N, C-alpha and C positions, 0 to 999 in steps of 0.2 A: 504494500500500500504506500502511496506517495505521502510525503510529509504534508503537502497541502491538503490532501484528502483527510489525512489523520487529524490535522489541525481543525479543519472544518467540522468533522464529526465530533471532536472534543468540544467545540463551541456549541454545536447543536445540542449535544447531550447536556452540557452545562446549563443551557437555556431552559431545556425541558425540566431539568432538576430544580432550577430556581423557581419555575412556574408551579411545580408540584409543592415545593416548600411554601411558597406564597399562598397557595390555596389552603394548605394545612394551617398556616398562621391565621388566615381569615376565618376558617371554621372554628379554631380555638378561640379567637377573639369574639366571635358570635356567641359561643358557649359561655365565655366569661361574662359577657354583657347580659345575657339572659339570666344567669345565676345572680348577678348583682341586682337586677331588677326584681327577681323573685324574692330576694332577701330584704329588699327595701319595703318599709311600711308605707302604705298609702298609694301603692301602684298596683293596678289590676293587670297583670301580665297576660291574662287570657285573651285580651283584645289587641295585643301588641305583637307585631312581627319584627324580628331583629335580624339584620343582615350586615355583614362586614365585607369591605373590599379595600385593600391597600391601607389598612389602619383607620378607615373611616367607617363608623357604625351608622347605619340608617335605621330609623324607627318609623314604622308605619302602623296604622290602625286607629283605634278610638280610645279616648280617655274621657272621664266625666267632667274634669275641671281644667282650667288653665294652669293651676298650681301643680296638678298631677303631671301635666305635659312638661312643665319646667323642671320638676323633680326628676323625671325620667332622664332628661338631658344631663342634669348634674350628676346623677348616679352613674351613668354610662361614661361621662368624662373622667371619672375617678378610676376607671378600670385600667390596669396596667397594659400599655400597648395601644391604647386608643389615641389616635392623632386628631380626630375630629368627630363630631356628631351631626348628622343631618336628621333633624327632627321633623318628620312629615305627619306627625300625629294630629288627628282631628279632635277638637273638643266638641263632644256631642253628649249632653246630659241624657240619662236614661229616658227612653221613650221617644227620642229623636233619632231618626235614621241618619247615618253618615252620608255626606255628599258623595254622589257617584258621578264621576266625570272622567272620560278618557282624554288622552292627549289630543286626539282628533276633534273632540267636542270643544275643547278649550281654544284651539287654534281657530 
């Protein structure tokens, strides 16, 4: 095998390995953020979806109050490894349905 091909394969495998490790880190960060929210008083995790990508945790779903939304952000920001929080939670008191809009409907 030529040294150029060998170098290229090494770079390609290294890239794949780093993507796998990054994906593993995101899964671990998502898990840590969910556990932190579960342990926090005053946050109903049943209506919150948590996802992480490249150190940024995204929160989606519904909460009952603005303070619950703010608390979710503060709790997740304290998790080791979190670089940022994108809080997309909707404040919808019980009995009020959450807004439903797709990107196409908003444009």
